[in-house]
N, C-alpha and C positions, 0 to 999 in steps of 0.2 A: 275281541269283545265288540259290537256291533251297537251304534247308537239306535235306539228304537224310538218310537213316538207313542205317545197315549192321546187320545182326543175326547175333549168334552164339549160338545157342543162346536164353537167357533175357536176354542183355546186349544192349542197343542202345545204338548209339554214334551222334550226329548228325556230320555231316561238310561242309563246302563245297570244292567244286573250286575253285580259285584258280590260275590262270594257264592256260597253252595245253596242247595235247596232246603227249604223250611225255615223255621223261624219267622219272625215279622218284619214286614219293611219298614225303612227307615226313610222318611223323604226329607232332604238337606236343601233349603232355599238360601239362596245369596242373591245379592244385587247385581245388577247389568255389571257384563264386561268380566266378572271374575268367573273361573272354572272351578271345578271339583277338587282340584290338584290342590287349593289354599288348604284343605281340611287336612289336619294328620292322619 
């Protein structure tokens, strides 16, 4: 699984696709210094 990036103007957001195709995307945001592994 590779980290990809989305850009909107000067803002760049790193993301990973987890799961299959289809369905609605879900954006989880956490503070600085914490990774996605904190979510169950």
